Backbone as JSON, one array per atom type, in Angstrom:
{
  "sequence": "XXXXXXXXXXXXXXXXXXXXXXXXXXXXXXXXXXXXXXXXXXXXXXXXXXXXXXXXXXXXXXXXXXXXXXXXXXXXXXXXXXXXXXXXXXXXXXXXXXXXXXXXXXXXXXXXXXXXXXXXXXXXXXXXXXXXXXXXXXXXXXXXXXXXXXXXXXXXXXXXXXXXXXXXXXXXXXXXXXXXXXXXXXXXXXXXXXXXXXXXXXXXXXXXXXXXXXXXXXXXXXXXXXXXXXXXXXXXXXXXXXXXXXXX",
  "N": [[-266.4, 40.37, -25.92], [-265.42, 36.98, -25.77], [-262.18, 35.88, -26.43], [-261.0, 33.24, -28.19], [-258.45, 31.06, -28.84], [-256.78, 28.77, -30.94], [-253.73, 27.16, -31.03], [-251.78, 25.35, -33.08], [-249.48, 22.64, -32.8], [-248.26, 23.41, -30.34], [-246.69, 22.72, -28.17], [-244.05, 23.33, -27.97], [-241.26, 25.49, -28.9], [-241.98, 27.97, -31.36], [-244.76, 27.74, -31.33], [-245.38, 27.26, -28.58], [-244.39, 29.63, -27.44], [-246.11, 31.44, -28.62], [-248.64, 30.64, -27.62], [-248.24, 31.17, -24.91], [-247.8, 33.98, -24.84], [-250.2, 34.87, -25.96], [-252.06, 34.02, -24.04], [-251.3, 35.64, -21.94], [-252.23, 38.0, -22.87], [-254.91, 37.78, -22.71], [-256.31, 35.84, -24.15], [-258.23, 32.85, -24.26], [-256.8, 29.73, -24.5], [-256.24, 26.98, -26.63], [-254.0, 24.42, -26.5], [-252.53, 22.63, -28.8], [-251.05, 19.46, -29.46], [-248.94, 16.83, -30.74], [-247.23, 14.64, -29.91], [-245.82, 15.41, -27.6], [-246.84, 15.35, -24.75], [-246.19, 15.98, -22.07], [-244.84, 18.47, -22.11], [-246.84, 20.09, -23.23], [-248.86, 19.91, -21.28], [-247.53, 21.01, -19.09], [-247.19, 23.63, -19.98], [-249.85, 24.51, -20.15], [-250.49, 24.4, -17.42], [-248.76, 26.37, -16.47], [-249.84, 28.65, -17.69], [-252.38, 28.73, -16.51], [-251.67, 29.03, -13.83], [-250.81, 31.61, -13.89], [-253.14, 32.94, -14.06], [-254.55, 32.68, -16.42], [-256.53, 31.05, -19.03], [-256.59, 27.8, -20.23], [-256.51, 24.9, -22.32], [-255.61, 21.54, -23.17], [-255.03, 19.61, -26.05], [-254.61, 16.62, -27.75], [-253.83, 15.95, -31.07], [-253.46, 14.9, -34.43], [-252.84, 17.03, -36.9], [-252.92, 16.52, -39.57], [-254.78, 14.6, -39.88], [-258.05, 14.16, -40.66], [-260.28, 13.39, -39.06], [-259.23, 13.68, -36.48], [-258.84, 16.46, -36.42], [-261.46, 17.48, -36.66], [-262.58, 16.46, -34.28], [-261.0, 17.81, -32.43], [-261.76, 20.52, -32.75], [-264.43, 20.34, -31.99], [-264.08, 19.69, -29.32], [-262.93, 22.07, -28.4], [-265.11, 23.8, -28.81], [-266.84, 22.8, -26.83], [-265.41, 23.18, -24.44], [-264.11, 25.76, -24.36], [-265.59, 27.45, -25.97], [-266.82, 29.13, -28.96], [-264.41, 29.36, -31.47], [-262.23, 32.11, -32.11], [-259.81, 32.78, -33.13], [-257.0, 31.49, -34.89], [-253.89, 29.88, -35.03], [-251.96, 28.48, -37.33], [-249.54, 26.56, -36.8], [-248.33, 24.05, -36.53], [-246.02, 21.72, -37.86], [-243.69, 19.76, -39.81], [-240.29, 18.71, -40.25], [-237.94, 16.99, -42.1], [-234.94, 14.92, -42.29], [-232.0, 16.54, -43.5], [-231.56, 16.62, -46.99], [-230.98, 15.99, -50.45], [-233.11, 16.59, -53.31], [-232.96, 14.53, -55.19], [-232.66, 12.28, -53.67], [-234.95, 11.89, -52.21], [-237.92, 10.15, -51.2], [-241.3, 9.08, -52.03], [-242.76, 8.69, -49.73], [-241.65, 10.38, -47.78], [-242.24, 12.88, -48.94], [-245.04, 12.82, -48.91], [-245.57, 12.73, -46.14], [-244.57, 15.24, -45.31], [-246.14, 17.09, -46.77], [-248.68, 16.36, -45.89], [-248.71, 17.03, -43.14], [-247.83, 19.74, -43.11], [-249.23, 21.19, -45.06], [-251.86, 20.08, -45.74], [-252.79, 19.78, -43.14], [-252.95, 22.48, -42.28], [-254.92, 23.45, -44.03], [-257.15, 21.88, -43.22], [-257.52, 22.68, -40.52], [-258.0, 25.41, -40.88], [-260.34, 25.27, -42.36], [-262.22, 24.25, -40.47], [-262.09, 26.33, -38.62], [-263.05, 28.54, -40.13], [-265.68, 27.73, -40.55], [-266.71, 28.24, -38.07], [-266.09, 30.9, -37.5], [-267.05, 32.55, -39.59], [-269.35, 35.03, -40.63], [-271.59, 34.29, -42.09], [-272.07, 31.83, -41.09], [-272.98, 32.31, -38.6], [-271.01, 33.28, -36.97], [-268.74, 35.72, -35.47], [-266.76, 36.76, -37.0], [-263.13, 36.7, -37.3], [-259.64, 35.77, -36.88], [-256.86, 34.43, -38.65], [-253.64, 33.16, -38.53], [-251.05, 31.99, -40.4], [-248.16, 30.01, -40.08], [-245.52, 30.33, -41.97], [-242.46, 30.21, -43.72], [-239.17, 31.52, -44.25], [-237.97, 29.84, -45.96], [-239.76, 29.36, -47.99], [-239.29, 31.34, -49.8], [-236.59, 31.13, -50.29], [-235.97, 28.51, -50.93], [-234.35, 26.44, -49.83], [-232.1, 24.8, -50.84], [-230.28, 21.72, -51.17], [-230.94, 20.9, -48.67], [-233.76, 21.09, -47.57], [-235.82, 21.08, -49.68], [-238.34, 20.05, -50.04], [-239.69, 20.79, -47.7], [-239.52, 23.58, -48.0], [-241.08, 23.87, -50.3], [-243.55, 23.08, -49.27], [-244.06, 25.21, -47.57], [-244.15, 27.25, -49.41], [-246.59, 26.59, -50.55], [-248.21, 27.23, -48.38], [-247.94, 30.0, -48.37], [-249.33, 30.68, -50.76], [-251.81, 29.66, -50.09], [-252.47, 31.32, -47.93], [-252.87, 33.83, -49.2], [-254.97, 33.22, -51.0], [-257.05, 32.25, -49.28], [-257.42, 34.46, -47.65], [-258.57, 36.34, -49.4], [-260.87, 34.99, -50.02], [-262.42, 34.83, -47.67], [-262.68, 37.34, -46.59], [-264.98, 38.99, -46.74], [-266.57, 37.78, -44.92], [-265.7, 38.61, -42.52], [-263.25, 37.67, -41.67], [-259.84, 37.75, -41.17], [-256.78, 36.83, -42.76], [-253.48, 36.08, -42.43], [-249.85, 35.79, -42.56], [-246.77, 34.73, -41.03], [-243.29, 34.7, -41.75], [-240.9, 32.99, -40.45], [-237.33, 33.08, -40.0], [-234.12, 31.95, -39.33], [-234.6, 30.53, -36.5], [-234.23, 29.86, -33.04], [-235.1, 26.93, -32.32], [-236.03, 23.49, -31.61], [-236.51, 22.28, -34.03], [-234.48, 22.19, -35.84], [-232.83, 20.17, -34.95], [-234.38, 18.0, -35.61], [-233.98, 17.96, -38.29], [-231.44, 17.02, -38.42], [-229.3, 18.64, -37.77], [-228.56, 20.15, -35.11], [-227.11, 22.47, -34.48], [-227.54, 24.31, -36.51], [-228.45, 27.0, -36.65], [-226.39, 28.47, -35.41], [-224.33, 27.91, -37.2], [-225.11, 29.32, -39.48], [-225.71, 31.93, -38.73], [-223.92, 34.04, -39.04], [-224.23, 34.83, -41.66], [-226.36, 36.47, -41.75], [-227.85, 39.74, -41.85], [-228.42, 40.81, -39.26], [-226.77, 39.25, -37.75], [-227.33, 37.17, -35.94], [-229.25, 34.42, -34.57], [-232.84, 34.14, -34.39], [-235.35, 34.39, -31.76], [-238.0, 32.32, -30.44], [-239.94, 33.89, -29.16], [-239.82, 36.3, -30.48], [-240.97, 35.79, -32.92], [-243.5, 35.07, -32.04], [-244.43, 37.54, -31.09], [-244.87, 38.94, -33.47], [-246.89, 37.36, -34.57], [-248.95, 37.73, -32.67], [-249.45, 40.44, -33.07], [-250.56, 40.41, -35.64], [-252.86, 38.99, -35.08], [-254.23, 40.81, -33.58], [-256.38, 43.73, -33.03], [-254.95, 45.9, -33.85], [-253.95, 45.26, -36.28], [-256.04, 45.5, -38.02], [-256.56, 46.28, -40.67], [-255.11, 44.65, -42.23], [-254.78, 41.97, -44.33], [-254.13, 38.9, -46.01], [-251.4, 39.24, -46.09], [-247.85, 39.38, -45.19], [-245.4, 38.94, -42.63], [-242.01, 39.05, -42.39], [-239.88, 37.49, -40.26], [-236.91, 37.47, -39.81], [-234.32, 38.39, -39.43], [-233.32, 39.98, -41.44], [-232.7, 38.36, -43.53]],
  "CA": [[-266.43, 39.04, -26.51], [-264.33, 36.12, -25.36], [-261.26, 35.54, -27.51], [-260.6, 31.84, -28.06], [-257.38, 30.81, -29.79], [-256.13, 27.47, -31.09], [-252.38, 27.16, -31.58], [-251.39, 23.98, -33.38], [-248.06, 22.4, -32.53], [-247.96, 24.43, -29.34], [-246.0, 22.2, -26.99], [-242.64, 23.73, -27.97], [-240.83, 26.45, -29.91], [-242.81, 29.13, -31.71], [-246.13, 27.5, -30.88], [-245.47, 27.47, -27.14], [-244.2, 31.07, -27.18], [-247.34, 32.12, -29.05], [-249.69, 30.34, -26.66], [-247.91, 31.85, -23.66], [-248.03, 35.41, -25.02], [-251.63, 35.08, -26.17], [-252.75, 33.89, -22.75], [-250.99, 36.84, -21.15], [-253.01, 39.11, -23.43], [-256.33, 37.58, -22.47], [-256.93, 34.78, -24.94], [-258.35, 31.47, -23.8], [-255.93, 29.07, -25.48], [-256.12, 25.53, -26.77], [-252.64, 24.01, -26.82], [-252.53, 21.37, -29.53], [-249.76, 18.77, -29.56], [-249.03, 15.5, -31.33], [-246.58, 13.62, -29.08], [-245.16, 15.91, -26.39], [-247.9, 15.64, -23.78], [-245.68, 16.57, -20.83], [-244.59, 19.89, -22.33], [-248.13, 20.76, -23.43], [-249.54, 19.98, -19.98], [-246.79, 21.96, -18.26], [-247.49, 24.97, -20.48], [-251.2, 24.84, -19.7], [-250.43, 24.66, -15.99], [-248.1, 27.66, -16.31], [-250.81, 29.68, -18.08], [-253.44, 28.79, -15.5], [-251.08, 29.58, -12.61], [-250.71, 33.06, -14.08], [-254.5, 33.5, -14.13], [-255.13, 32.51, -17.74], [-257.38, 29.89, -19.29], [-255.96, 26.97, -21.25], [-256.81, 23.48, -22.41], [-254.65, 20.78, -23.96], [-255.7, 18.6, -26.87], [-253.75, 15.86, -28.65], [-254.42, 15.7, -32.39], [-252.63, 14.96, -35.63], [-253.58, 17.98, -37.73], [-253.05, 15.97, -40.9], [-255.84, 13.6, -39.83], [-259.3, 14.92, -40.67], [-261.11, 13.05, -37.9], [-258.61, 14.31, -35.32], [-259.09, 17.91, -36.46], [-262.88, 17.72, -36.35], [-262.77, 16.19, -32.86], [-260.35, 18.88, -31.66], [-262.59, 21.72, -32.77], [-265.61, 20.06, -31.17], [-263.64, 19.78, -27.92], [-262.8, 23.5, -28.1], [-266.48, 24.31, -28.69], [-267.41, 22.38, -25.56], [-264.63, 23.63, -23.28], [-263.78, 27.19, -24.37], [-266.55, 28.21, -26.76], [-266.55, 29.28, -30.39], [-263.07, 29.86, -31.75], [-262.14, 33.42, -32.77], [-258.47, 32.95, -33.69], [-256.27, 30.25, -35.17], [-252.51, 29.96, -35.5], [-251.53, 27.23, -37.96], [-248.1, 26.49, -36.54], [-247.8, 22.68, -36.57], [-245.35, 21.35, -39.09], [-242.57, 18.85, -39.64], [-239.08, 18.86, -41.06], [-237.21, 15.73, -42.07], [-233.48, 15.02, -42.36], [-231.44, 17.24, -44.65], [-231.45, 15.68, -48.11], [-231.23, 16.54, -51.78], [-234.34, 16.1, -53.93], [-232.71, 13.27, -55.91], [-232.65, 11.18, -52.71], [-236.23, 11.85, -51.49], [-238.93, 9.2, -51.68], [-242.68, 9.58, -51.99], [-243.24, 8.68, -48.35], [-241.22, 11.63, -47.13], [-243.0, 13.99, -49.51], [-246.41, 12.73, -48.43], [-245.6, 13.13, -44.73], [-244.35, 16.69, -45.2], [-247.31, 17.83, -47.27], [-249.84, 16.06, -45.04], [-248.63, 17.8, -41.9], [-247.59, 21.17, -43.27], [-250.2, 21.82, -45.96], [-253.22, 19.59, -45.52], [-253.17, 20.13, -41.76], [-253.36, 23.89, -42.22], [-256.21, 23.56, -44.71], [-258.22, 21.3, -42.4], [-257.77, 23.53, -39.35], [-258.62, 26.64, -41.35], [-261.73, 24.95, -42.73], [-263.05, 24.18, -39.26], [-262.15, 27.67, -38.04], [-263.94, 29.37, -40.94], [-267.06, 27.28, -40.28], [-267.14, 28.81, -36.8], [-265.87, 32.35, -37.47], [-267.71, 33.3, -40.67], [-270.63, 35.65, -40.31], [-272.68, 33.54, -42.73], [-272.31, 30.66, -40.26], [-273.35, 32.77, -37.28], [-269.84, 33.73, -36.22], [-268.51, 37.16, -35.35], [-265.48, 37.04, -37.64], [-261.97, 36.14, -36.6], [-258.32, 35.94, -37.48], [-256.03, 33.25, -38.85], [-252.25, 33.42, -38.88], [-250.31, 30.8, -40.82], [-246.71, 30.09, -39.91], [-244.81, 29.91, -43.17], [-241.03, 30.17, -43.49], [-238.35, 32.14, -45.29], [-237.65, 28.78, -46.91], [-240.66, 29.47, -49.13], [-238.68, 32.27, -50.75], [-235.19, 30.79, -50.52], [-235.93, 27.2, -51.54], [-233.6, 25.47, -49.01], [-231.39, 23.81, -51.65], [-229.38, 20.76, -50.52], [-231.39, 20.61, -47.3], [-235.19, 20.83, -47.33], [-236.64, 21.65, -50.75], [-239.73, 19.63, -49.81], [-240.23, 21.69, -46.66], [-239.67, 24.9, -48.61], [-242.24, 23.8, -51.19], [-244.77, 23.06, -48.45], [-244.28, 26.56, -47.06], [-244.62, 28.01, -50.56], [-248.02, 26.32, -50.63], [-248.85, 28.0, -47.31], [-248.02, 31.39, -48.82], [-250.44, 30.78, -51.7], [-253.02, 29.41, -49.3], [-252.76, 32.54, -47.16], [-253.41, 34.85, -50.09], [-256.27, 32.79, -51.52], [-258.06, 32.19, -48.23], [-257.69, 35.84, -47.21], [-259.51, 36.96, -50.33], [-262.1, 34.21, -50.01], [-263.24, 34.97, -46.46], [-262.66, 38.71, -46.08], [-266.33, 39.52, -46.61], [-267.18, 37.13, -43.76], [-265.11, 39.17, -41.31], [-262.09, 36.89, -41.26], [-258.54, 38.15, -41.73], [-255.83, 35.72, -42.85], [-252.13, 36.58, -42.69], [-248.8, 34.8, -42.26], [-245.4, 35.14, -40.69], [-242.24, 33.85, -42.32], [-239.7, 32.97, -39.62], [-236.05, 32.68, -40.58], [-233.34, 31.06, -38.48], [-235.1, 30.7, -35.14], [-233.67, 28.86, -32.13], [-236.03, 25.9, -31.85], [-235.45, 22.17, -31.82], [-236.82, 21.74, -35.35], [-233.21, 21.95, -36.54], [-232.36, 18.84, -34.56], [-235.15, 17.03, -36.39], [-233.36, 17.91, -39.61], [-230.12, 16.41, -38.32], [-228.24, 19.61, -37.46], [-229.01, 21.0, -34.01], [-226.38, 23.73, -34.46], [-227.69, 24.98, -37.8], [-228.57, 28.45, -36.48], [-225.06, 29.02, -35.15], [-223.53, 27.8, -38.41], [-225.55, 30.26, -40.51], [-226.07, 33.25, -38.23], [-223.0, 35.06, -39.55], [-224.65, 35.26, -42.99], [-227.53, 37.34, -41.61], [-227.54, 41.14, -41.53], [-228.43, 41.03, -37.81], [-225.67, 38.47, -37.18], [-227.76, 36.29, -34.86], [-230.5, 33.72, -34.75], [-234.0, 34.71, -33.71], [-235.95, 33.64, -30.66], [-239.42, 32.05, -30.66], [-240.76, 34.99, -28.65], [-239.85, 37.36, -31.48], [-241.98, 35.38, -33.9], [-244.79, 35.14, -31.35], [-244.86, 38.94, -31.03], [-245.42, 39.28, -34.78], [-248.16, 36.64, -34.69], [-249.96, 38.39, -31.84], [-249.83, 41.69, -33.71], [-251.47, 40.09, -36.74], [-254.14, 38.58, -34.5], [-254.83, 41.9, -32.82], [-257.12, 44.79, -33.74], [-253.99, 46.83, -34.43], [-253.73, 44.83, -37.67], [-257.4, 45.35, -38.55], [-256.63, 46.53, -42.11], [-254.13, 43.76, -42.87], [-255.17, 40.58, -44.66], [-253.39, 38.41, -47.18], [-250.07, 39.82, -46.05], [-246.8, 38.58, -44.56], [-244.32, 39.57, -41.88], [-240.79, 38.24, -42.36], [-239.15, 37.61, -38.98], [-235.79, 36.71, -40.37], [-233.02, 39.03, -39.24], [-232.88, 40.62, -42.68], [-232.28, 37.35, -44.48]],
  "C": [[-265.21, 38.25, -26.09], [-263.49, 35.76, -26.57], [-260.71, 34.13, -27.26], [-259.64, 31.5, -29.19], [-256.94, 29.35, -29.76], [-254.76, 27.7, -31.69], [-252.0, 25.71, -31.83], [-249.88, 23.83, -33.18], [-247.52, 23.31, -31.45], [-247.21, 23.92, -28.13], [-244.56, 22.7, -26.89], [-242.44, 24.88, -28.95], [-241.77, 27.63, -30.11], [-244.23, 28.95, -31.23], [-246.31, 27.76, -29.4], [-245.32, 28.94, -26.79], [-245.46, 31.85, -27.55], [-248.47, 31.88, -28.06], [-249.47, 31.1, -25.36], [-248.22, 33.35, -23.76], [-249.51, 35.72, -25.22], [-252.41, 34.99, -24.87], [-252.52, 35.11, -21.89], [-251.79, 38.04, -21.63], [-254.51, 38.84, -23.42], [-257.03, 36.54, -23.3], [-257.11, 33.52, -24.1], [-257.72, 30.6, -24.88], [-256.09, 27.56, -25.45], [-254.72, 25.22, -27.27], [-252.72, 22.64, -27.5], [-251.12, 20.77, -29.55], [-250.01, 17.42, -30.23], [-248.47, 14.44, -30.39], [-246.12, 14.13, -27.71], [-246.17, 16.34, -25.33], [-247.37, 16.36, -22.54], [-245.42, 18.07, -20.99], [-245.88, 20.67, -22.5], [-248.86, 20.94, -22.1], [-248.86, 20.99, -19.06], [-247.07, 23.4, -18.7], [-248.88, 25.4, -20.06], [-251.23, 25.17, -18.22], [-249.79, 26.02, -15.71], [-249.08, 28.81, -16.62], [-251.88, 29.83, -17.0], [-252.92, 29.35, -14.18], [-250.94, 31.09, -12.67], [-252.07, 33.73, -14.23], [-255.17, 33.38, -15.47], [-255.98, 31.26, -17.84], [-256.77, 29.09, -20.44], [-256.49, 25.55, -21.18], [-255.76, 22.84, -23.3], [-255.41, 19.76, -24.78], [-254.7, 17.94, -27.82], [-254.49, 15.62, -29.96], [-253.34, 15.76, -33.44], [-253.37, 15.85, -36.62], [-253.72, 17.5, -39.17], [-254.13, 14.91, -41.01], [-257.18, 14.31, -39.68], [-260.16, 14.64, -39.45], [-260.55, 13.68, -36.63], [-258.92, 15.81, -35.27], [-260.54, 18.22, -36.1], [-263.13, 17.52, -34.85], [-262.14, 17.29, -32.0], [-261.21, 20.13, -31.62], [-263.88, 21.51, -31.97], [-265.26, 20.14, -29.69], [-263.47, 21.24, -27.5], [-264.17, 24.14, -27.92], [-267.03, 24.04, -27.29], [-266.7, 23.0, -24.36], [-264.46, 25.15, -23.23], [-264.82, 28.05, -25.07], [-266.09, 28.36, -28.2], [-265.2, 29.96, -30.62], [-263.14, 31.21, -32.46], [-260.78, 33.65, -33.42], [-257.79, 31.6, -33.83], [-254.85, 30.6, -35.59], [-252.12, 28.58, -36.01], [-250.02, 27.15, -37.87], [-247.52, 25.09, -36.72], [-247.16, 22.38, -37.92], [-244.17, 20.44, -38.79], [-241.46, 19.17, -40.62], [-238.33, 17.53, -40.97], [-235.72, 15.97, -42.34], [-233.03, 15.73, -43.63], [-231.12, 16.25, -45.77], [-231.67, 16.42, -49.41], [-232.47, 15.9, -52.39], [-234.12, 14.74, -54.59], [-232.74, 12.06, -54.99], [-233.98, 11.03, -51.96], [-237.16, 10.8, -52.08], [-240.33, 9.76, -51.47], [-243.22, 9.61, -50.57], [-242.89, 9.94, -47.61], [-242.05, 12.8, -47.64], [-244.44, 13.99, -48.99], [-246.52, 13.16, -46.97], [-245.48, 14.64, -44.58], [-245.57, 17.46, -45.64], [-248.54, 17.58, -46.42], [-249.84, 16.93, -43.8], [-248.63, 19.3, -42.16], [-248.64, 21.88, -44.1], [-251.62, 21.36, -45.66], [-253.69, 19.91, -44.11], [-253.63, 21.56, -41.63], [-254.7, 24.12, -42.9], [-257.34, 23.05, -43.82], [-258.55, 22.17, -41.19], [-258.44, 24.83, -39.77], [-260.08, 26.39, -41.74], [-262.64, 24.94, -41.51], [-263.16, 25.55, -38.59], [-263.12, 28.56, -38.8], [-265.4, 28.99, -40.69], [-267.6, 27.85, -38.97], [-267.02, 30.34, -36.76], [-266.76, 33.12, -38.44], [-269.07, 33.82, -40.26], [-271.79, 34.86, -40.9], [-272.99, 32.25, -41.97], [-272.68, 31.04, -38.82], [-272.2, 33.22, -36.42], [-269.72, 35.24, -36.21], [-267.23, 37.58, -36.05], [-264.34, 36.42, -36.85], [-260.69, 36.38, -37.36], [-257.6, 34.6, -37.57], [-254.63, 33.73, -39.19], [-251.59, 32.08, -39.2], [-248.82, 31.02, -40.6], [-246.05, 29.47, -41.13], [-243.33, 29.83, -42.83], [-240.33, 30.96, -44.58], [-237.9, 31.11, -46.32], [-238.54, 28.85, -48.14], [-240.1, 30.38, -50.2], [-237.27, 31.86, -51.15], [-234.99, 29.39, -51.11], [-235.2, 26.1, -50.79], [-232.88, 24.4, -49.83], [-230.41, 22.99, -50.82], [-229.82, 20.39, -49.11], [-232.85, 20.17, -47.25], [-236.05, 21.43, -48.44], [-238.11, 21.24, -50.58], [-240.41, 20.5, -48.76], [-240.47, 23.07, -47.24], [-240.9, 24.93, -49.52], [-243.55, 23.79, -50.4], [-245.08, 24.45, -47.9], [-244.64, 27.53, -48.2], [-246.12, 27.82, -50.76], [-248.78, 27.11, -49.56], [-248.95, 29.47, -47.69], [-249.19, 31.58, -49.79], [-251.78, 30.59, -51.0], [-253.43, 30.65, -48.52], [-253.41, 33.59, -48.03], [-254.81, 34.47, -50.57], [-257.35, 32.79, -50.46], [-258.41, 33.59, -47.75], [-258.71, 36.51, -48.11], [-260.87, 36.27, -50.31], [-263.0, 34.55, -48.84], [-263.28, 36.39, -45.9], [-264.06, 39.26, -45.84], [-267.09, 38.89, -45.45], [-266.53, 37.58, -42.46], [-263.9, 38.43, -40.8], [-260.84, 37.43, -41.96], [-257.58, 36.96, -41.68], [-254.48, 36.29, -43.26], [-251.12, 35.49, -42.36], [-247.55, 35.48, -41.77], [-244.45, 34.18, -41.37], [-241.02, 33.91, -41.39], [-238.47, 32.58, -40.44], [-235.36, 31.68, -39.69], [-233.69, 31.32, -37.01], [-234.58, 29.56, -34.28], [-234.76, 27.96, -31.56], [-235.41, 24.54, -32.15], [-235.84, 21.54, -33.15], [-235.54, 21.44, -36.13], [-232.62, 20.59, -36.18], [-233.1, 17.76, -35.34], [-234.59, 16.88, -37.8], [-231.95, 17.35, -39.6], [-228.99, 17.35, -38.0], [-228.69, 20.55, -36.35], [-228.34, 22.38, -34.0], [-226.52, 24.55, -35.72], [-227.76, 26.51, -37.67], [-227.2, 29.08, -36.26], [-224.17, 28.95, -36.39], [-223.85, 28.93, -39.4], [-225.75, 31.69, -40.04], [-225.17, 34.36, -38.76], [-223.38, 35.57, -40.93], [-225.82, 36.23, -42.94], [-227.11, 38.78, -41.33], [-227.52, 41.42, -40.03], [-227.43, 40.16, -37.06], [-226.08, 37.59, -35.99], [-229.0, 35.52, -35.28], [-231.61, 34.41, -33.99], [-234.51, 33.82, -32.6], [-237.44, 33.41, -30.94], [-240.33, 33.2, -30.23], [-240.85, 36.14, -29.65], [-240.85, 37.04, -32.59], [-243.37, 35.48, -33.28], [-245.32, 36.57, -31.31], [-245.46, 39.38, -32.36], [-246.77, 38.61, -34.99], [-249.25, 37.34, -33.9], [-250.36, 39.73, -32.41], [-250.82, 41.42, -34.83], [-252.83, 39.62, -36.23], [-254.91, 39.75, -33.92], [-255.6, 42.89, -33.7], [-256.18, 45.83, -34.33], [-253.7, 46.5, -35.89], [-255.05, 44.72, -38.42], [-257.53, 45.58, -40.05], [-255.61, 45.68, -42.88], [-254.73, 42.38, -43.08], [-254.47, 40.19, -45.95], [-251.96, 38.92, -47.23], [-249.13, 38.99, -45.19], [-245.86, 39.47, -43.75], [-243.15, 38.61, -41.88], [-240.06, 38.53, -41.05], [-237.86, 36.83, -39.18], [-234.42, 37.36, -40.23], [-232.45, 39.68, -40.48], [-232.49, 39.65, -43.76], [-233.03, 37.48, -45.8]]
}
């Protein structure tokens, strides 16, 4: 059976590392991006040059029409999806809760929570046995922030990832009988440019000394955990989490 994977937010960081590793392991990959078309296109070209199969699709995962159109494009180009990695998410400037406005909260929840729900909905409609699918796997990218709360920095982001943790558990129990496994990874301090979006590009270096492993993580280390959860090696795991956090 052909394995078809959608990775949202795959033009950079953890998403790009996941798409690259998945393609190397035989998945046909859809690389979703919002704004960074050049990086997404370059990644697809890299995958195809190595003998893999990839497509690129621009979509805002928080927009329902965009999500529906993206899944229809995957159907037409790659075939029925068998795996989904809900990776797309945003982080806004470091700020205390007392200074946050409703617009910021809405943007964070739309991208990080509603986007994951919408993509999972479309995936389940294609994977579930009751809909003619052959089952499948979903991995949600949460964060250690869901457990730590990110005080004085990103409590809104942490709350959105807490929602992803609950979503993972609930969806896993809901669709298990349809042959779909749902799990999550919780990355810690990983070297990606999301920290620059929060206003502190050097955040990993500032905090790495507080970690038991004394270093920041790499996107490829998170991707390896994601690919394990997608694989048959994790066939008895659903509704569970892997913390990729250096012991944090």
